[in-house]
N, CA, C and O atoms as a GROMACS GRO file, in nm:
protein
  544
    1MET      N    1  -0.839   2.237  -0.689
    1MET     CA    2  -0.759   2.131  -0.631
    1MET      C    3  -0.812   1.996  -0.682
    1MET      O    4  -0.933   1.973  -0.681
    2ASN      N    5  -0.722   1.907  -0.727
    2ASN     CA    6  -0.767   1.775  -0.771
    2ASN      C    7  -0.775   1.679  -0.653
    2ASN      O    8  -0.740   1.716  -0.540
    3ALA      N    9  -0.822   1.557  -0.677
    3ALA     CA   10  -0.844   1.460  -0.570
    3ALA      C   11  -0.716   1.429  -0.493
    3ALA      O   12  -0.719   1.418  -0.370
    4PHE      N   13  -0.604   1.415  -0.563
    4PHE     CA   14  -0.478   1.384  -0.496
    4PHE      C   15  -0.431   1.501  -0.409
    4PHE      O   16  -0.383   1.481  -0.297
    5GLU      N   17  -0.447   1.622  -0.460
    5GLU     CA   18  -0.411   1.739  -0.381
    5GLU      C   19  -0.498   1.748  -0.256
    5GLU      O   20  -0.449   1.786  -0.149
    6ASN      N   21  -0.625   1.713  -0.269
    6ASN     CA   22  -0.714   1.714  -0.153
    6ASN      C   23  -0.669   1.613  -0.047
    6ASN      O   24  -0.669   1.644   0.072
    7ILE      N   25  -0.630   1.495  -0.091
    7ILE     CA   26  -0.582   1.392   0.003
    7ILE      C   27  -0.458   1.442   0.076
    7ILE      O   28  -0.449   1.431   0.198
    8LEU      N   29  -0.364   1.497   0.002
    8LEU     CA   30  -0.242   1.548   0.063
    8LEU      C   31  -0.274   1.660   0.162
    8LEU      O   32  -0.219   1.664   0.272
    9HIS      N   33  -0.363   1.748   0.123
    9HIS     CA   34  -0.402   1.859   0.212
    9HIS      C   35  -0.468   1.806   0.339
    9HIS      O   36  -0.435   1.852   0.449
   10GLU      N   37  -0.559   1.710   0.325
   10GLU     CA   38  -0.628   1.651   0.442
   10GLU      C   39  -0.531   1.582   0.537
   10GLU      O   40  -0.551   1.580   0.658
   11LYS      N   41  -0.424   1.524   0.480
   11LYS     CA   42  -0.326   1.451   0.561
   11LYS      C   43  -0.211   1.540   0.606
   11LYS      O   44  -0.115   1.492   0.666
   12HIS      N   45  -0.220   1.669   0.576
   12HIS     CA   46  -0.117   1.768   0.614
   12HIS      C   47   0.019   1.735   0.553
   12HIS      O   48   0.122   1.740   0.620
   13VAL      N   49   0.015   1.702   0.424
   13VAL     CA   50   0.137   1.675   0.348
   13VAL      C   51   0.144   1.779   0.237
   13VAL      O   52   0.047   1.800   0.164
   14ARG      N   53   0.259   1.841   0.225
   14ARG     CA   54   0.277   1.943   0.122
   14ARG      C   55   0.268   1.878  -0.016
   14ARG      O   56   0.327   1.774  -0.042
   15SER      N   57   0.193   1.942  -0.103
   15SER     CA   58   0.174   1.892  -0.238
   15SER      C   59   0.292   1.934  -0.326
   15SER      O   60   0.320   2.053  -0.341
   16THR      N   61   0.361   1.836  -0.383
   16THR     CA   62   0.470   1.864  -0.478
   16THR      C   63   0.441   1.785  -0.605
   16THR      O   64   0.360   1.693  -0.606
   17ALA      N   65   0.507   1.823  -0.711
   17ALA     CA   66   0.488   1.753  -0.838
   17ALA      C   67   0.520   1.605  -0.825
   17ALA      O   68   0.447   1.521  -0.876
   18MET      N   69   0.630   1.572  -0.756
   18MET     CA   70   0.670   1.432  -0.741
   18MET      C   71   0.566   1.354  -0.661
   18MET      O   72   0.531   1.242  -0.697
   19ARG      N   73   0.518   1.412  -0.552
   19ARG     CA   74   0.419   1.343  -0.470
   19ARG      C   75   0.291   1.318  -0.548
   19ARG      O   76   0.231   1.212  -0.536
   20LEU      N   77   0.251   1.413  -0.628
   20LEU     CA   78   0.131   1.395  -0.711
   20LEU      C   79   0.154   1.288  -0.817
   20LEU      O   80   0.064   1.208  -0.845
   21LEU      N   81   0.272   1.286  -0.875
   21LEU     CA   82   0.304   1.182  -0.974
   21LEU      C   83   0.307   1.043  -0.912
   21LEU      O   84   0.259   0.946  -0.972
   22VAL      N   85   0.362   1.032  -0.792
   22VAL     CA   86   0.366   0.902  -0.723
   22VAL      C   87   0.224   0.856  -0.692
   22VAL      O   88   0.190   0.739  -0.713
   23MET      N   89   0.140   0.946  -0.642
   23MET     CA   90   0.001   0.909  -0.613
   23MET      C   91  -0.072   0.865  -0.740
   23MET      O   92  -0.145   0.766  -0.738
   24ASP      N   93  -0.051   0.936  -0.848
   24ASP     CA   94  -0.115   0.901  -0.975
   24ASP      C   95  -0.068   0.763  -1.021
   24ASP      O   96  -0.149   0.682  -1.067
   25THR      N   97   0.060   0.736  -1.010
   25THR     CA   98   0.115   0.606  -1.051
   25THR      C   99   0.057   0.494  -0.965
   25THR      O  100   0.017   0.390  -1.017
   26LEU      N  101   0.053   0.515  -0.833
   26LEU     CA  102  -0.002   0.412  -0.744
   26LEU      C  103  -0.151   0.390  -0.771
   26LEU      O  104  -0.198   0.276  -0.766
   27ALA      N  105  -0.224   0.496  -0.801
   27ALA     CA  106  -0.367   0.484  -0.827
   27ALA      C  107  -0.396   0.403  -0.953
   27ALA      O  108  -0.501   0.340  -0.964
   28LYS      N  109  -0.304   0.404  -1.047
   28LYS     CA  110  -0.324   0.331  -1.173
   28LYS      C  111  -0.287   0.182  -1.163
   28LYS      O  112  -0.311   0.106  -1.256
   29GLN      N  113  -0.229   0.141  -1.051
   29GLN     CA  114  -0.184   0.003  -1.034
   29GLN      C  115  -0.300  -0.088  -0.995
   29GLN      O  116  -0.389  -0.048  -0.919
   30GLN      N  117  -0.299  -0.208  -1.046
   30GLN     CA  118  -0.396  -0.310  -1.006
   30GLN      C  119  -0.344  -0.390  -0.887
   30GLN      O  120  -0.420  -0.460  -0.820
   31THR      N  121  -0.214  -0.379  -0.862
   31THR     CA  122  -0.149  -0.454  -0.755
   31THR      C  123  -0.058  -0.361  -0.675
   31THR      O  124  -0.027  -0.250  -0.719
   32ALA      N  125  -0.017  -0.408  -0.558
   32ALA     CA  126   0.081  -0.333  -0.479
   32ALA      C  127   0.215  -0.340  -0.551
   32ALA      O  128   0.247  -0.441  -0.614
   33ILE      N  129   0.294  -0.233  -0.542
   33ILE     CA  130   0.422  -0.231  -0.612
   33ILE      C  131   0.536  -0.198  -0.516
   33ILE      O  132   0.517  -0.135  -0.412
   34SER      N  133   0.654  -0.242  -0.554
   34SER     CA  134   0.774  -0.218  -0.473
   34SER      C  135   0.838  -0.085  -0.513
   34SER      O  136   0.801  -0.024  -0.614
   35LEU      N  137   0.932  -0.042  -0.433
   35LEU     CA  138   1.010   0.078  -0.466
   35LEU      C  139   1.078   0.059  -0.601
   35LEU      O  140   1.082   0.152  -0.682
   36HIS      N  141   1.130  -0.060  -0.625
   36HIS     CA  142   1.196  -0.089  -0.753
   36HIS      C  143   1.098  -0.073  -0.870
   36HIS      O  144   1.133  -0.014  -0.972
   37ASP      N  145   0.975  -0.124  -0.854
   37ASP     CA  146   0.873  -0.110  -0.959
   37ASP      C  147   0.838   0.037  -0.981
   37ASP      O  148   0.822   0.081  -1.095
   38LEU      N  149   0.826   0.111  -0.872
   38LEU     CA  150   0.794   0.253  -0.882
   38LEU      C  151   0.907   0.328  -0.952
   38LEU      O  152   0.883   0.415  -1.037
   39GLU      N  153   1.028   0.294  -0.915
   39GLU     CA  154   1.145   0.357  -0.977
   39GLU      C  155   1.147   0.330  -1.128
   39GLU      O  156   1.184   0.418  -1.206
   40ALA      N  157   1.109   0.210  -1.168
   40ALA     CA  158   1.107   0.175  -1.311
   40ALA      C  159   1.001   0.256  -1.387
   40ALA      O  160   1.016   0.281  -1.507
   41ALA      N  161   0.896   0.298  -1.317
   41ALA     CA  162   0.790   0.377  -1.380
   41ALA      C  163   0.834   0.522  -1.406
   41ALA      O  164   0.774   0.592  -1.487
   42PHE      N  165   0.938   0.566  -1.335
   42PHE     CA  166   0.989   0.703  -1.350
   42PHE      C  167   1.128   0.695  -1.411
   42PHE      O  168   1.220   0.640  -1.352
   43GLU      N  169   1.142   0.750  -1.529
   43GLU     CA  170   1.269   0.740  -1.600
   43GLU      C  171   1.383   0.814  -1.531
   43GLU      O  172   1.496   0.764  -1.527
   44HIS      N  173   1.356   0.932  -1.478
   44HIS     CA  174   1.464   1.013  -1.424
   44HIS      C  175   1.445   1.050  -1.277
   44HIS      O  176   1.499   1.150  -1.231
   45ALA      N  177   1.370   0.972  -1.204
   45ALA     CA  178   1.345   1.004  -1.063
   45ALA      C  179   1.457   0.948  -0.975
   45ALA      O  180   1.514   0.843  -1.003
   46ASP      N  181   1.485   1.021  -0.870
   46ASP     CA  182   1.585   0.980  -0.773
   46ASP      C  183   1.525   0.876  -0.678
   46ASP      O  184   1.417   0.898  -0.624
   47ARG      N  185   1.594   0.765  -0.658
   47ARG     CA  186   1.546   0.656  -0.574
   47ARG      C  187   1.519   0.704  -0.431
   47ARG      O  188   1.420   0.664  -0.369
   48ILE      N  189   1.606   0.787  -0.379
   48ILE     CA  190   1.591   0.838  -0.242
   48ILE      C  191   1.465   0.924  -0.231
   48ILE      O  192   1.393   0.914  -0.132
   49THR      N  193   1.439   1.006  -0.330
   49THR     CA  194   1.318   1.090  -0.330
   49THR      C  195   1.194   1.003  -0.330
   49THR      O  196   1.099   1.029  -0.256
   50LEU      N  197   1.193   0.899  -0.413
   50LEU     CA  198   1.078   0.808  -0.418
   50LEU      C  199   1.061   0.736  -0.285
   50LEU      O  200   0.949   0.722  -0.236
   51TYR      N  201   1.171   0.690  -0.226
   51TYR     CA  202   1.165   0.621  -0.097
   51TYR      C  203   1.109   0.714   0.011
   51TYR      O  204   1.022   0.675   0.088
   52ARG      N  205   1.160   0.835   0.016
   52ARG     CA  206   1.112   0.931   0.116
   52ARG      C  207   0.965   0.964   0.095
   52ARG      O  208   0.890   0.980   0.192
   53THR      N  209   0.923   0.974  -0.030
   53THR     CA  210   0.783   1.000  -0.060
   53THR      C  211   0.696   0.886  -0.009
   53THR      O  212   0.593   0.910   0.054
   54LEU      N  213   0.736   0.762  -0.035
   54LEU     CA  214   0.660   0.646   0.013
   54LEU      C  215   0.655   0.642   0.165
   54LEU      O  216   0.550   0.614   0.223
   55LYS      N  217   0.767   0.670   0.230
   55LYS     CA  218   0.771   0.669   0.376
   55LYS      C  219   0.682   0.778   0.436
   55LYS      O  220   0.612   0.755   0.534
   56THR      N  221   0.686   0.897   0.376
   56THR     CA  222   0.598   1.006   0.422
   56THR      C  223   0.453   0.965   0.404
   56THR      O  224   0.372   0.984   0.495
   57PHE      N  225   0.419   0.909   0.289
   57PHE     CA  226   0.282   0.865   0.263
   57PHE      C  227   0.240   0.757   0.362
   57PHE      O  228   0.126   0.756   0.408
   58GLU      N  229   0.331   0.667   0.394
   58GLU     CA  230   0.298   0.560   0.490
   58GLU      C  231   0.274   0.619   0.630
   58GLU      O  232   0.178   0.582   0.697
   59GLU      N  233   0.361   0.708   0.673
   59GLU     CA  234   0.347   0.772   0.804
   59GLU      C  235   0.217   0.850   0.817
   59GLU      O  236   0.159   0.858   0.926
   60LYS      N  237   0.170   0.908   0.707
   60LYS     CA  238   0.050   0.991   0.708
   60LYS      C  239  -0.077   0.913   0.672
   60LYS      O  240  -0.185   0.971   0.666
   61GLY      N  241  -0.064   0.783   0.647
   61GLY     CA  242  -0.182   0.702   0.618
   61GLY      C  243  -0.236   0.719   0.477
   61GLY      O  244  -0.355   0.702   0.453
   62ILE      N  245  -0.149   0.751   0.384
   62ILE     CA  246  -0.189   0.766   0.244
   62ILE      C  247  -0.167   0.634   0.170
   62ILE      O  248  -0.244   0.598   0.082
   63VAL      N  249  -0.061   0.563   0.207
   63VAL     CA  250  -0.035   0.429   0.153
   63VAL      C  251  -0.016   0.333   0.270
   63VAL      O  252   0.010   0.375   0.383
   64HIS      N  253  -0.028   0.206   0.241
   64HIS     CA  254   0.009   0.105   0.339
   64HIS      C  255   0.112   0.014   0.275
   64HIS      O  256   0.116  -0.004   0.153
   65SER      N  257   0.196  -0.043   0.360
   65SER     CA  258   0.301  -0.130   0.310
   65SER      C  259   0.263  -0.275   0.337
   65SER      O  260   0.190  -0.306   0.431
   66ILE      N  261   0.315  -0.363   0.253
   66ILE     CA  262   0.287  -0.505   0.262
   66ILE      C  263   0.418  -0.582   0.258
   66ILE      O  264   0.499  -0.564   0.167
   67GLU      N  265   0.438  -0.666   0.356
   67GLU     CA  266   0.551  -0.759   0.357
   67GLU      C  267   0.493  -0.892   0.310
   67GLU      O  268   0.428  -0.962   0.387
   68ASP      N  269   0.516  -0.928   0.185
   68ASP     CA  270   0.453  -1.047   0.129
   68ASP      C  271   0.545  -1.169   0.126
   68ASP      O  272   0.511  -1.271   0.066
   69GLY      N  273   0.660  -1.158   0.189
   69GLY     CA  274   0.752  -1.271   0.194
   69GLY      C  275   0.851  -1.276   0.080
   69GLY      O  276   0.933  -1.368   0.074
   70THR      N  277   0.846  -1.181  -0.012
   70THR     CA  278   0.937  -1.181  -0.126
   70THR      C  279   1.068  -1.109  -0.096
   70THR      O  280   1.163  -1.117  -0.174
   71GLY      N  281   1.072  -1.039   0.016
   71GLY     CA  282   1.191  -0.962   0.051
   71GLY      C  283   1.184  -0.818   0.007
   71GLY      O  284   1.270  -0.738   0.044
   72ALA      N  285   1.083  -0.782  -0.071
   72ALA     CA  286   1.065  -0.644  -0.116
   72ALA      C  287   0.934  -0.592  -0.060
   72ALA      O  288   0.828  -0.651  -0.085
   73THR      N  289   0.938  -0.484   0.014
   73THR     CA  290   0.816  -0.422   0.065
   73THR      C  291   0.737  -0.368  -0.052
   73THR      O  292   0.792  -0.304  -0.142
   74LYS      N  293   0.607  -0.392  -0.051
   74LYS     CA  294   0.518  -0.342  -0.156
   74LYS      C  295   0.431  -0.233  -0.096
   74LYS      O  296   0.408  -0.230   0.025
   75TYR      N  297   0.383  -0.143  -0.181
   75TYR     CA  298   0.303  -0.030  -0.137
   75TYR      C  299   0.177  -0.019  -0.221
   75TYR      O  300   0.177  -0.047  -0.341
   76ALA      N  301   0.068   0.023  -0.156
   76ALA     CA  302  -0.059   0.047  -0.225
   76ALA      C  303  -0.128   0.165  -0.158
   76ALA      O  304  -0.113   0.188  -0.038
   77LEU      N  305  -0.204   0.240  -0.237
   77LEU     CA  306  -0.281   0.351  -0.181
   77LEU      C  307  -0.386   0.297  -0.086
   77LEU      O  308  -0.445   0.191  -0.109
   78CYS      N  309  -0.409   0.369   0.021
   78CYS     CA  310  -0.515   0.333   0.115
   78CYS      C  311  -0.650   0.365   0.052
   78CYS      O  312  -0.662   0.454  -0.032
   79GLU      N  313  -0.750   0.290   0.094
   79GLU     CA  314  -0.887   0.314   0.049
   79GLU      C  315  -0.937   0.446   0.110
   79GLU      O  316  -0.889   0.486   0.216
   80PRO      N  317  -1.032   0.513   0.045
   80PRO     CA  318  -1.090   0.635   0.106
   80PRO      C  319  -1.148   0.604   0.244
   80PRO      O  320  -1.216   0.503   0.262
   81GLY      N  321  -1.121   0.690   0.339
   81GLY     CA  322  -1.172   0.672   0.474
   81GLY      C  323  -1.088   0.583   0.562
   81GLY      O  324  -1.117   0.569   0.681
   82CYS      N  325  -0.985   0.523   0.507
   82CYS     CA  326  -0.898   0.434   0.584
   82CYS      C  327  -0.818   0.517   0.684
   82CYS      O  328  -0.762   0.621   0.651
   83GLN      N  329  -0.813   0.469   0.806
   83GLN     CA  330  -0.733   0.533   0.910
   83GLN      C  331  -0.609   0.449   0.942
   83GLN      O  332  -0.532   0.483   1.033
   84CYS      N  333  -0.590   0.340   0.868
   84CYS     CA  334  -0.479   0.247   0.890
   84CYS      C  335  -0.479   0.195   1.034
   84CYS      O  336  -0.374   0.169   1.092
   85SER      N  337  -0.597   0.180   1.090
   85SER     CA  338  -0.610   0.123   1.223
   85SER      C  339  -0.638  -0.027   1.206
   85SER      O  340  -0.673  -0.071   1.097
   86PRO      N  341  -0.624  -0.105   1.312
   86PRO     CA  342  -0.645  -0.250   1.299
   86PRO      C  343  -0.778  -0.288   1.234
   86PRO      O  344  -0.782  -0.387   1.160
   87GLN      N  345  -0.885  -0.214   1.258
   87GLN     CA  346  -1.013  -0.250   1.196
   87GLN      C  347  -1.017  -0.220   1.046
   87GLN      O  348  -1.106  -0.270   0.977
   88ASP      N  349  -0.924  -0.141   0.996
   88ASP     CA  350  -0.916  -0.113   0.852
   88ASP      C  351  -0.829  -0.214   0.778
   88ASP      O  352  -0.826  -0.214   0.655
   89LEU      N  353  -0.759  -0.301   0.850
   89LEU     CA  354  -0.665  -0.393   0.787
   89LEU      C  355  -0.737  -0.499   0.706
   89LEU      O  356  -0.843  -0.548   0.743
   90HIS      N  357  -0.676  -0.533   0.594
   90HIS     CA  358  -0.734  -0.633   0.505
   90HIS      C  359  -0.629  -0.736   0.465
   90HIS      O  360  -0.509  -0.716   0.486
   91ILE      N  361  -0.676  -0.843   0.407
   91ILE     CA  362  -0.588  -0.951   0.363
   91ILE      C  363  -0.520  -0.911   0.231
   91ILE      O  364  -0.579  -0.841   0.149
   92HIS      N  365  -0.397  -0.957   0.214
   92HIS     CA  366  -0.325  -0.940   0.088
   92HIS      C  367  -0.306  -1.079   0.029
   92HIS      O  368  -0.292  -1.177   0.101
   93PHE      N  369  -0.306  -1.084  -0.103
   93PHE     CA  370  -0.291  -1.212  -0.172
   93PHE      C  371  -0.171  -1.205  -0.265
   93PHE      O  372  -0.164  -1.118  -0.352
   94TYR      N  373  -0.077  -1.296  -0.246
   94TYR     CA  374   0.041  -1.304  -0.332
   94TYR      C  375   0.022  -1.420  -0.429
   94TYR      O  376   0.001  -1.534  -0.386
   95CYS      N  377   0.029  -1.392  -0.556
   95CYS     CA  378   0.015  -1.496  -0.659
   95CYS      C  379   0.151  -1.559  -0.685
   95CYS      O  380   0.246  -1.492  -0.724
   96ASN      N  381   0.158  -1.689  -0.663
   96ASN     CA  382   0.282  -1.764  -0.685
   96ASN      C  383   0.320  -1.773  -0.832
   96ASN      O  384   0.435  -1.801  -0.865
   97LYS      N  385   0.222  -1.750  -0.920
   97LYS     CA  386   0.248  -1.762  -1.063
   97LYS      C  387   0.297  -1.630  -1.125
   97LYS      O  388   0.404  -1.626  -1.186
   98CYS      N  389   0.218  -1.522  -1.109
   98CYS     CA  390   0.258  -1.394  -1.169
   98CYS      C  391   0.343  -1.309  -1.074
   98CYS      O  392   0.398  -1.207  -1.114
   99GLU      N  393   0.354  -1.352  -0.948
   99GLU     CA  394   0.435  -1.287  -0.846
   99GLU      C  395   0.389  -1.144  -0.815
   99GLU      O  396   0.471  -1.057  -0.787
  100LYS      N  397   0.258  -1.122  -0.822
  100LYS     CA  398   0.201  -0.991  -0.789
  100LYS      C  399   0.126  -1.002  -0.656
  100LYS      O  400   0.077  -1.109  -0.619
  101THR      N  401   0.120  -0.890  -0.585
  101THR     CA  402   0.051  -0.884  -0.457
  101THR      C  403  -0.073  -0.798  -0.471
  101THR      O  404  -0.066  -0.683  -0.513
  102TYR      N  405  -0.187  -0.855  -0.434
  102TYR     CA  406  -0.316  -0.789  -0.446
  102TYR      C  407  -0.371  -0.752  -0.309
  102TYR      O  408  -0.359  -0.829  -0.215
  103CYS      N  409  -0.429  -0.633  -0.298
  103CYS     CA  410  -0.502  -0.593  -0.178
  103CYS      C  411  -0.644  -0.646  -0.192
  103CYS      O  412  -0.714  -0.615  -0.288
  104LEU      N  413  -0.687  -0.726  -0.096
  104LEU     CA  414  -0.824  -0.775  -0.094
  104LEU      C  415  -0.899  -0.693   0.011
  104LEU      O  416  -0.930  -0.741   0.120
  105SER      N  417  -0.927  -0.568  -0.025
  105SER     CA  418  -0.979  -0.471   0.072
  105SER      C  419  -1.116  -0.508   0.127
  105SER      O  420  -1.153  -0.460   0.234
  106LYS      N  421  -1.190  -0.591   0.059
  106LYS     CA  422  -1.320  -0.635   0.111
  106LYS      C  423  -1.306  -0.753   0.207
  106LYS      O  424  -1.401  -0.788   0.276
  107SER      N  425  -1.189  -0.813   0.213
  107SER     CA  426  -1.162  -0.926   0.304
  107SER      C  427  -1.086  -0.873   0.424
  107SER      O  428  -0.963  -0.866   0.423
  108LYS      N  429  -1.158  -0.836   0.526
  108LYS     CA  430  -1.098  -0.777   0.646
  108LYS      C  431  -1.032  -0.885   0.731
  108LYS      O  432  -1.077  -0.999   0.735
  109ILE      N  433  -0.926  -0.846   0.799
  109ILE     CA  434  -0.860  -0.937   0.894
  109ILE      C  435  -0.953  -0.946   1.015
  109ILE      O  436  -0.993  -0.844   1.071
  110PRO      N  437  -0.987  -1.066   1.056
  110PRO     CA  438  -1.081  -1.081   1.168
  110PRO      C  439  -1.019  -1.034   1.300
  110PRO      O  440  -0.897  -1.026   1.314
  111ASP      N  441  -1.106  -1.005   1.395
  111ASP     CA  442  -1.064  -0.968   1.530
  111ASP      C  443  -0.984  -1.084   1.588
  111ASP      O  444  -1.031  -1.198   1.586
  112LEU      N  445  -0.868  -1.056   1.638
  112LEU     CA  446  -0.780  -1.162   1.688
  112LEU      C  447  -0.813  -1.205   1.831
  112LEU      O  448  -0.763  -1.307   1.878
  113GLY      N  449  -0.896  -1.128   1.899
  113GLY     CA  450  -0.934  -1.164   2.035
  113GLY      C  451  -0.815  -1.174   2.128
  113GLY      O  452  -0.801  -1.271   2.203
  114LEU      N  453  -0.730  -1.074   2.125
  114LEU     CA  454  -0.611  -1.074   2.209
  114LEU      C  455  -0.649  -1.068   2.357
  114LEU      O  456  -0.750  -1.008   2.393
  115PRO      N  457  -0.568  -1.128   2.443
  115PRO     CA  458  -0.594  -1.122   2.587
  115PRO      C  459  -0.589  -0.978   2.639
  115PRO      O  460  -0.527  -0.891   2.577
  116LYS      N  461  -0.653  -0.956   2.750
  116LYS     CA  462  -0.657  -0.825   2.814
  116LYS      C  463  -0.514  -0.775   2.838
  116LYS      O  464  -0.426  -0.851   2.881
  117GLY      N  465  -0.492  -0.649   2.808
  117GLY     CA  466  -0.361  -0.588   2.828
  117GLY      C  467  -0.275  -0.586   2.702
  117GLY      O  468  -0.178  -0.512   2.695
  118TYR      N  469  -0.310  -0.667   2.602
  118TYR     CA  470  -0.235  -0.668   2.476
  118TYR      C  471  -0.291  -0.558   2.387
  118TYR      O  472  -0.413  -0.542   2.376
  119GLN      N  473  -0.202  -0.483   2.322
  119GLN     CA  474  -0.244  -0.375   2.234
  119GLN      C  475  -0.194  -0.403   2.092
  119GLN      O  476  -0.074  -0.404   2.067
  120LEU      N  477  -0.287  -0.427   2.002
  120LEU     CA  478  -0.254  -0.454   1.864
  120LEU      C  479  -0.206  -0.327   1.795
  120LEU      O  480  -0.273  -0.223   1.801
  121GLN      N  481  -0.091  -0.334   1.731
  121GLN     CA  482  -0.038  -0.219   1.658
  121GLN      C  483  -0.025  -0.247   1.509
  121GLN      O  484  -0.034  -0.155   1.427
  122GLU      N  485  -0.004  -0.372   1.475
  122GLU     CA  486   0.016  -0.404   1.333
  122GLU      C  487  -0.017  -0.551   1.309
  122GLU      O  488   0.013  -0.637   1.392
  123VAL      N  489  -0.079  -0.579   1.196
  123VAL     CA  490  -0.107  -0.716   1.153
  123VAL      C  491  -0.078  -0.722   1.004
  123VAL      O  492  -0.110  -0.629   0.930
  124ASN      N  493  -0.017  -0.830   0.961
  124ASN     CA  494   0.010  -0.850   0.820
  124ASN      C  495  -0.032  -0.992   0.785
  124ASN      O  496   0.032  -1.089   0.827
  125LEU      N  497  -0.139  -1.005   0.709
  125LEU     CA  498  -0.188  -1.136   0.669
  125LEU      C  499  -0.177  -1.148   0.518
  125LEU      O  500  -0.244  -1.074   0.444
  126VAL      N  501  -0.094  -1.239   0.472
  126VAL     CA  502  -0.074  -1.262   0.330
  126VAL      C  503  -0.114  -1.406   0.298
  126VAL      O  504  -0.057  -1.502   0.350
  127ALA      N  505  -0.212  -1.417   0.210
  127ALA     CA  506  -0.253  -1.549   0.159
  127ALA      C  507  -0.174  -1.570   0.030
  127ALA      O  508  -0.151  -1.475  -0.045
  128LYS      N  509  -0.134  -1.692   0.003
  128LYS     CA  510  -0.058  -1.721  -0.119
  128LYS      C  511  -0.126  -1.832  -0.197
  128LYS      O  512  -0.182  -1.926  -0.140
  129GLY      N  513  -0.119  -1.818  -0.328
  129GLY     CA  514  -0.180  -1.915  -0.417
  129GLY      C  515  -0.172  -1.866  -0.560
  129GLY      O  516  -0.070  -1.809  -0.601
  130VAL      N  517  -0.278  -1.887  -0.636
  130VAL     CA  518  -0.282  -1.845  -0.775
  130VAL      C  519  -0.400  -1.749  -0.791
  130VAL      O  520  -0.513  -1.782  -0.753
  131CYS      N  521  -0.375  -1.632  -0.846
  131CYS     CA  522  -0.479  -1.530  -0.861
  131CYS      C  523  -0.578  -1.568  -0.970
  131CYS      O  524  -0.554  -1.662  -1.046
  132ASN      N  525  -0.689  -1.494  -0.977
  132ASN     CA  526  -0.793  -1.523  -1.076
  132ASN      C  527  -0.744  -1.504  -1.219
  132ASN      O  528  -0.796  -1.569  -1.311
  133ARG      N  529  -0.648  -1.418  -1.240
  133ARG     CA  530  -0.596  -1.396  -1.377
  133ARG      C  531  -0.508  -1.511  -1.423
  133ARG      O  532  -0.503  -1.543  -1.542
  134CYS      N  533  -0.439  -1.574  -1.330
  134CYS     CA  534  -0.348  -1.683  -1.365
  134CYS      C  535  -0.412  -1.820  -1.358
  134CYS      O  536  -0.356  -1.918  -1.409
  135SER      N  537  -0.529  -1.830  -1.297
  135SER     CA  538  -0.592  -1.961  -1.280
  135SER      C  539  -0.670  -2.008  -1.401
  135SER      O  540  -0.720  -2.121  -1.403
  136ASP      N  541  -0.682  -1.924  -1.502
  136ASP     CA  542  -0.753  -1.964  -1.624
  136ASP      C  543  -0.671  -2.058  -1.710
  136ASP      O  544  -0.717  -2.101  -1.815
   0.00000   0.00000   0.00000
């Protein structure tokens, strides 16, 4: 079993050729990608199949989605050991120049200190500016 098959097995997701290909494609990305970007990487893949694969991966904690304000949801593989819980959440950076979204997994979203009785379910923090590749 390869690493991707192990992840799918651990997350109780059936391993298929398409799911393995999607994981491999996401793993090779330096930035989060949209469904449209993923579709462009596959010459003959069905858009619905790719969408369902991403949604299954998101539900099972294999990928996380990012709303970066562009109108297109972006997806990136979760880090090893990520449970997609609030303490695993990290900042995303959208570059205004190259229009790419980066996961800054070492920059954790700080504790929000919510009042008693509030239950945090989701946080999305996107910083915008110019990335290190475009600032040269």
